[in-house]
N, C-alpha and C positions, 0 to 999 in steps of 0.2 A: 521794839516789837510788841505788841498794835499800837495803831500809830490811827489820828485823822482827827473832825470833829460831829458833834453836838448840837444842835440849836433846839434853846425850846424855848417855845409861845404857848404861850397864854390867854384862850378864848373867855372872854367879857363873858357868853352868853353860857356853855355850860361847865364855864369857872374848869376846866382840865387841860393840864402841863401833856403836851407834845412832843415827842424829842426825834427829832430826822435828823441819822446817824451816819457821818460819809467815811468810813474808814476802813484803814488795809494791815493786813499781815495775820487773820485769825486761821485756828488750821480752816482746811479746806470744806465746808458744807457742817461744820456742831454747830453751834445753839446757847448762846453764850443769855444769865441773868445780868440785866443792868439795875437801878437801883440808885434816888437820894437822900443823901444821911446828913445831917446837922453835923458843926466842924467842916475840916479839911483831909484834907489826899492822906495830911500827918497826922493825925485826930482823931484814927477810927474806931467804929468799936460800938457807939450806937444808933439803935431800932431809925431801920429805913424810915423816915419820913414821905420818900413817894416808889413803887413802885410800878415799875414800869412789864409787859411786858419783855419776853427775850430774845432777845435781835437774833436774827440765823447770815449768818456768813455760804456767802457763795461756793463754786465749785474751786474758785482758783482768793479765795480766803475774802475775799473783797465782801465789808459791810453798809447796803443803800437801801438804809431799811426807816420807816418812818413809824415812830408806835406811840401810844397816846393811853397818857393814867387812865383809872376807871372810880380813881375816889373828884371828888372834884379840892381844889386846892381854892385859897384867897387870892394868889396871884404865883409866881415861883421862888421858891423860897434861898433866899439869896446868903449867903455868911454858911452856902451849905457844901455839897462833894459830890460827884455827879461818882460811880464804880459801876465798870464792868467788869465780872468774876469768870473763871476760868470755866470754871460748869453751868449750867443752865439752872433754870429756877430748881428743879428740880435732883438738881444735881448738887447742888448748897452744902448738906449736910452744919456739921459743928465748923461753930466759925474758924477754926485752925483746921477741917481738914480742907482734901486737897483743893474738891472741886469749889470749895472760897475762899477758898485762893485769887486775891483783886490784881489781874496783868492790867487797866487802864486806867486813869482816874481825873479830874476837872475838881479845880476846886469854884465854885461860883464868888466870884466878891462884892462881899455886901452894902458897893457900891453899883450893881447893878439892875438894871430897873426888872424891879418884882411882875415888872404887866405886860414884858413888849418884848422882843427875839433876843437873851443871850445865846451867841456862839465862844462854845468849850471847843479849848485843844486839849486830848486827851492821849495820857502821855501813860507806857509804862514804869512799873513801881518801883524803883534804884535806878532807874535809868542807862541799864548795859549798853557798853559800846563800843565801837573794837572795829578792824579794818583786814583789810585782805588784799596780799598780791597773784596777779598767778603770771607766772616767769611761760611763756613758750619756745621747750629748743626743734627747733625742725628736723635737724641732722641727728639724733636721739630721737624724737620722735615722744618724751617727755614733757611731762607741765610739772610746773611745781606749782605746789597753792601753801604761801603763809599766808597764818591767820594767826591777829591775835587779839588780846578781847580779857576788858576790865570791866566792876563792878555784875557779877555774878554770885548764885551762889556760887558760896566755896567747897572744896574737897566732894566736885561732886563732876561725872561726866555729861555729853549735852553732845548729838546729834552729831551732823551735820554732813552734808550735800551742796553737791554741785545739783541744779536744774534747769531745766527746757520748762522759762516764760522766762514772770519779770517778782519780783518781791506784788506787785498792786495781781499778777493775773498769775496766781501758779503754778506750776504744770509738776511734769513725773520726774523721776530720778534719771539726769542722763551718768555723776562719777560721786556714789560715796565716799565718804572721807571716814577716817580714823575716828571714830570720837575726842571729840575737844574738850580737855578734861584740865581743871583749874585747880589755885593753891589750895591757900590760907585767907590767905587776904581774896578770895577773887578770882584773879586776874591770870588768864593763861592760853598761850602759845603754842600752833602745832606747829610742825612743816611735815610738806606729807608727797611725795616725789609719785604723778601717776604715769605709765607706761604701756607701754602706745596707743596715746591717744592720737589719731591720722592724722587730725588740723590743729590748724591753734582757735581758741575763743573766737566764736562768731563775733560780728559786731555790735548787733542783740540780739537779744534770745536769751543767754542762760543766765542763771543767779544764783547767790552761795548765799544758801540756808542758815545758822546754830537752831534745836532745836531746846522745848524746855526741858523735855531726859532725857539719856544714853539709850542709846541703838538700841538696845534688848524691853526698854522699860516703852518707846513710842507707836508701839504695832503692838493689838496682839487679832489673833486666827487675822492678819491682817487690813483691820479694820485703826484704823490708830483712835489712841486713846488722847486721851483731858493731855498730855508730859505732849505731846505729841505739838503742841503749841509752838509755834517760834516766836525768837528774843529774841532775833542780830538775823539781818536781809542786809544785802547789797547787790540793786547790780551789775553784771559785767558788763564793760561799756564795748 
């Protein structure tokens, strides 16, 4: 997380580039900077060639925004990449600061039409993956939760919860789980047994979320911090 698409179009009359963003998996109600850069997602560090207005997630963590650059361009800069940041433009700070962390990126191939619509699939850097299984025991009224993940930051704790809602429409916490702690290779495995669970998980309406930061880092005065950002999510069928 986050994942989704951005469709870039160039208007010949205004010479401006518009990005229609359809993504899920952001911190609910947070704002994020988004820019175009020369080069590829694997070779970042050059100055931005196109700076879009910030995109904003709704209360469920989804972004469905259309934003337009304010500087005329000769076309869509092919051979570039589109990057979404953890922080807003006001929170970007220095290149290695937390707000300046890339959370989703997509390359624009050199074969893309510079004057036509270009749809990009945005994915997080590092491509973390994971899986989870839930086992309900009606006799003991326990719910066992097994989680494995790979490709995360090494030697790090990540807050983890079962929420009401879905990865597309995030909701409140149903059951907090212990932090998912990674080893030096960025791998993690956690088994939790929840007691006094009155019924099995519903047919739909729960999801499991892993956050960028540990449980003691993701909120400040009941407000989500930058480290609240979801990095792995799965709907519980």
